[in-house]
N, C-alpha and C positions, 0 to 999 in steps of 0.2 A: 504493500500500500504506500501511496505517496503521502509523506507527512511534511515534506518541505520541498520547495521548488524555487529556482531562479529563472526569471524570464529575461532573456537577452534580446535586445532589439536595436539594430543599427538604424540611425536616423540621419536623413539629409534633406534639409529644406522642407520640414514638415511643421513649421510653427503654427499654421492655421488649424491643425487637427490634434495637437499634442494634448490639450486639455480634455478633449473627448476620448482620446486613446487611453490616457491614464485613468480617467473616471470609469470607463468600461472595463478596464483590466481589474481595477480594485473591486468593482461590483461583482465581477465574475469569479475572481480567485478567492476573495475573502471568505465566502461560505465553504469553500473546499479545504482550505488550510490557513491557519493563522501565521504559519512560518513561511513567508515568501518574500521575494524582493524583485523589484523591477530595475533592470540594469539597461539604461538607454545610452548608446554610444553615439555621440554627436560627431558625425564625420566631416568636421570643419564646414558646417553649413554657412551659406552666405546670406541667409535671411535672419529672422529673429529667433531661430531655434534655441540658441544657447541661452538667451535671456529668458525665454519662456520656460525652459527646463529649470533654470536656477530659481525662478519664482515658484514653480510647482514643488520644488524640493522643500520650500519653507512650510508647506502645508501637508506634505506626504512623506512620512518617515520611512516608507517602503521604497522610495525612489532613490536610486543611485545614478549619478551622471558621470560619464567619462567623455571629456571633450578632446578630440584629437587636434593636434596643432597643424596638420595638413590633411588634405583629402586623400584617403587611402582606398576608397571604393567599398562597396557593401561587404565583400568577402573578408578583407582584412579588418574592417571595422568590427565585424562579427567575431573574428578571431581575437581581437583586442578585448572584447567583452568576455569571451570564454576564458581568458587568462586571469580573470579575477578570482578571488576566493568565493566559490559558489556552493550552493546546497547540493544535496545528493542527487537531485533530479533537475534537469535543465530543459526549458522550452526555448526554442529559437523561432522568431517570427519577424515579418516585415512590419514597419511602422506606419504604413500608408493606409491602413484600414482595409486593404484588400484581403488580408488575413483577419477574419472576424474574431475579436477577442472572446466572444461568447463560445466559440468552437473549442476553446481550451478545455471546457467541460467534457467534450467528447474524447479528446486526446487522453485526459486523465482517467476517464471511465474505462477506456479500452486498455490502458496500461494496468489499472488496478484489477481488471478482469483476468489478465494474464499473469501478473505478479511475478515476472521473471527478471533475473539480473541481466544487464547488458542488452535489454530490449529497446528498440527504437520504433516509435510510432510516427509515421509520416502522414501528413494530410495530402490526400490525392485531390487535385483540383478538378472539380466538376462544373459544368455549365459556365465555362470561361467567358468573360465579357470583353475580351480583346478583339481586335480586328482579325479578319480571316488570314491576313498576311502573317500577323504575329502567331496565330495558332498554327499555321503551316511551318513557320520557323521553329516553333517549339517542338513540333512533331519530328522535324529533322534533327533538332538538338538532342532529343531523347534517343533517337535512333543511333546517333553517333556515340553517345555515352554507352549505350547498350552493347555496342561493338566491342568495347573494352571491358565492360562489366556486365556480364550476363544476368547478374542478380539486381541490376538497377531497376528500382520500381518506377515505371514510367508515369509521367504526368504529375510529378511532385515538384514542389518548390523548396522554400527554406522554412516552412512551417512544420515543426517537429517537436517531439518529446523524447528525451533520451536520458541516460544515466551519467553521473559524474565520472564513473570509471571508463565509460566509452569515450567521453570527451578527453580525459587524461591520456588514454592510449592514442587518440587521434592527434592531439597537440604534441605529444612526445615525438611522433614521427614527422609531423608537419614542420616542426621548428628546424629541421635539418634539410628542408626542401625549399628551394627558391621559386615559389609560385605566388603571384600577386593578385590574380584574378581567376576565380573559379566559383562553382556552386558549392556552398558549404555542405549541402546534403551529400555531395559526392564523397567528401572526406568522412562525414559521420557514417554513411552507409558502409564504407569500406571497413570500418572497425566495429560494426554492430554484429553481435553474435546471432541475433534474430531480428527480423524486420516485419512490421505489419503496416499496412496502409488502411486509412479510413477515408471515405468520400466526404469532402468539404466543398461547399460552393465557393468558387473564386469570384469575388466581387470586383466591380470596376473601380478604378482609382477615383477618389473624390474630386480631383481636378482634371481628370481625363488626360493627364500628361504623364507619359512613361518616363521614369528616371533612368532607365537603362537603354531603351531604343533598340533598333535592329542591329546596329553595329555593336553595341554593348552586349547584346545577346550572343552574337557570333563570337566575340572575344571571350565571353564567359565559357562558351562551349569548347573553344580551343584550349583555354586555360584548364578546364576540367579534364580534358583528355590528357594534357601534359601532366597534370597532377596524378591521375591514375597510373600513367606509365612510370612516373618517378616513385610512387608508392610501391609498385610491384618490383621495381629494380632494387629499392631499399630493402624490401622483404626478402628478395632472393639473396642479397648480399649478407643479410643477417643469418639466414639459414646456412649459407656456405661457411661463414665464420664459425658457427656452432659446430658444424661437421668437422672442421679442421681442428 
């Protein structure tokens, strides 16, 4: 059973919806567990995100804010959040309200039903609200990842629930790999002993403006493939060293 949870959220130029995001997270998580924290990583936003977060901290003792000095991108911003002292279970999600805070209940319910160590629950995006072009690009993206990882659960994003031990294993290997842009779920999935997906409706962005774009999606796919290759090479090297 989940008794404590850290929720890690990378943020970039989301000042307009931060108050709603925090409010909905607190309303959703508080009845489930009193031991939780919201870790928001401000990826050097150019709007009022930093100021809004600092003001929210004054009234929310569950909120922890990490402000990066330069823009690192969603992947590395998430990694920065995962390097903090976290609780035994971790939820990762986007901060633009496309990942519905209320769906956290479904992730935790599924995890509690299985009650296994090193289990990861991924939210599978259903009824996507993006353009047909983005949906096609995402289909190709998933196909490319699946070529390198046959266990890749298609149609997932970065909305997930996993264990601290899985995160520790992932970071231990990743810290020796020079990859700056990838899908965080590729890294987590690689180190998960068991994976389950549950269907979650993917909502449209509140401002209808994608933060990643088509080129960004392509770069993320290439970075994810490179990450998988380097993880496999690293694992092979560790096996060979142990044999010797």
